[in-house]
C-alpha positions as CSV (number, residue, x, y, z in Angstrom):
1,X,0.1,0.2,0.0
2,X,1.7,3.5,-1.0
3,X,2.1,5.9,1.8
4,X,0.0,9.1,1.4
5,X,2.2,12.2,1.3
6,X,1.6,14.5,4.1
7,X,0.5,17.8,3.3
8,X,2.1,20.3,5.9
9,X,1.6,24.4,6.3
10,X,3.5,27.1,4.2
11,X,6.4,28.2,6.2
12,X,6.1,31.9,6.4
13,X,10.0,32.9,7.0
14,X,11.0,32.1,3.2
15,X,10.5,35.4,0.9
16,X,11.4,38.0,-1.3
17,X,10.5,41.4,-2.1
18,X,11.2,42.7,-5.9
19,X,11.2,46.4,-6.4
20,X,10.7,46.7,-10.0
21,X,12.5,45.2,-12.6
22,X,15.8,44.9,-11.4
23,X,16.0,46.0,-7.7
24,X,16.0,44.1,-4.8
25,X,15.9,44.5,-1.1
26,X,16.2,41.9,1.6
27,X,13.3,42.8,4.5
28,X,13.0,40.6,7.6
29,X,9.5,41.7,7.9
30,X,6.2,42.0,5.9
31,X,2.4,42.7,7.3
32,X,-0.8,44.1,5.8
33,X,-1.0,42.0,2.8
34,X,-4.9,42.2,3.0
35,X,-7.8,44.3,1.7
36,X,-12.0,45.1,3.2
37,X,-14.4,45.3,0.8
38,X,-16.9,47.7,2.3
39,X,-20.8,47.3,3.1
40,X,-23.4,49.1,1.3
41,X,-26.8,48.9,3.4
42,X,-29.7,49.8,1.2
43,X,-33.5,49.4,2.1
44,X,-36.5,50.9,-0.1
45,X,-38.8,52.5,2.0
46,X,-41.8,50.0,0.7
47,X,-39.7,46.8,1.5
48,X,-41.8,43.9,2.9
49,X,-38.6,42.6,4.6
50,X,-37.6,44.7,7.5
51,X,-34.1,44.5,7.1
52,X,-31.3,46.0,5.1
53,X,-30.0,44.6,2.0
54,X,-25.9,44.4,2.1
55,X,-24.0,45.0,-1.1
56,X,-20.3,44.8,-1.9
57,X,-19.1,48.5,-2.4
58,X,-15.3,50.2,-2.9
59,X,-12.4,47.7,-2.1
60,X,-9.5,49.4,0.8
61,X,-6.4,48.5,0.8
62,X,-4.4,48.3,3.6
63,X,-0.7,49.8,3.7
64,X,2.1,47.3,3.4
65,X,4.8,47.7,6.0
66,X,8.3,46.1,5.2
67,X,11.1,45.9,8.1
68,X,14.8,45.3,7.6
69,X,18.4,45.7,9.4
70,X,20.0,48.7,9.2
71,X,23.4,47.6,7.8
72,X,26.8,49.9,7.6
73,X,26.7,51.6,4.7
74,X,24.0,50.5,3.0
75,X,21.5,52.9,1.7
76,X,20.0,51.6,-1.3
77,X,16.2,51.8,-1.2
78,X,16.9,55.7,0.3
79,X,19.3,56.0,-3.4
80,X,17.3,54.4,-5.9
81,X,13.9,55.2,-4.8
82,X,13.1,58.1,-2.2
83,X,15.9,60.1,-3.2
84,X,14.9,60.9,-6.3
85,X,10.8,60.8,-5.1
86,X,11.3,62.8,-2.3
87,X,14.2,65.5,-1.9
88,X,15.1,65.8,-6.3
89,X,11.4,65.9,-7.2
90,X,9.6,67.4,-4.4
91,X,7.1,64.3,-3.3
92,X,5.7,64.2,-6.5
93,X,3.5,61.2,-7.3
94,X,3.6,60.5,-11.0
95,X,3.6,57.8,-12.7
96,X,7.1,57.4,-13.3
97,X,8.1,57.6,-8.9
98,X,5.6,54.6,-8.4
99,X,6.5,50.9,-8.9
100,X,4.7,47.4,-8.7
101,X,6.4,45.7,-5.9
102,X,6.1,41.5,-5.7
103,X,7.0,39.8,-2.8
104,X,6.8,36.1,-3.2
105,X,7.0,33.4,-0.6
106,X,9.1,30.7,-1.0
107,X,9.9,27.3,-1.2
108,X,13.3,25.2,0.0
109,X,14.2,25.0,-4.1
110,X,14.2,29.3,-3.5
111,X,11.2,28.5,-6.1
112,X,8.2,31.2,-5.5
113,X,5.0,29.1,-4.3
114,X,2.6,32.1,-3.8
115,X,3.4,35.4,-5.2
116,X,1.7,39.2,-4.0
117,X,1.8,42.0,-6.4
118,X,1.4,45.6,-5.2
119,X,0.5,48.4,-8.4
120,X,1.5,51.7,-8.0
121,X,3.1,51.7,-5.0
122,X,5.3,54.6,-3.4
123,X,6.3,55.0,0.2
124,X,4.5,57.0,2.6
125,X,6.6,56.9,5.3
126,X,9.8,56.0,6.1
127,X,10.8,55.3,9.9
128,X,14.7,55.1,11.4
129,X,15.4,52.7,14.4
130,X,14.6,53.9,17.6
131,X,18.0,54.2,19.8
132,X,17.7,52.8,22.9
133,X,20.4,52.3,25.6
134,X,19.6,49.3,27.4
135,X,18.9,47.9,24.5
136,X,20.2,44.0,23.2
137,X,18.9,44.3,20.0
138,X,18.9,44.7,16.1
139,X,18.9,48.6,14.2
140,X,15.6,47.8,12.2
141,X,14.3,50.5,9.8
142,X,10.8,50.3,8.7
143,X,8.8,51.6,5.5
144,X,5.4,51.6,4.9
145,X,4.0,51.5,0.8
146,X,0.9,52.4,-0.3
147,X,-0.7,50.8,-3.6
148,X,-3.6,51.2,-5.9
149,X,-3.9,47.5,-5.8
150,X,-3.0,43.9,-4.5
151,X,-3.1,41.0,-6.8
152,X,-2.5,37.2,-5.4
153,X,-1.5,34.1,-7.5
154,X,0.0,30.9,-7.0
155,X,2.8,29.8,-8.5
């Protein structure tokens, strides 16, 4: 009798984040890969039922938060995107400053299993690490990304 292969849930610790075509930065944490559809409640005045009908409304996407360790001399995201976006162009949000960000959950062979894509993404907030004299932790910087759509597919 053939043994049945046991299926396990996917581990969440092996992933990569890609910005545009050729730019990749390693992150330790990604959160906010969710969306919510607002509910529209409606009831006509002469309805024979004494409750409201519920319909789907606009979809709202959460901001995505990316966290990474701070390394000496590693300012890739600053030089590649933020420097142009915030300082040289004065915070413009035109299409030339937006990117598609791809977040991939990887298997043991480093191949994508599940892929999330953020459309027209740009950074809305960058937070440097906090400093604490009695802490025994790694310096972490945080970036909050806004986007105009989240798609998810399996490979």
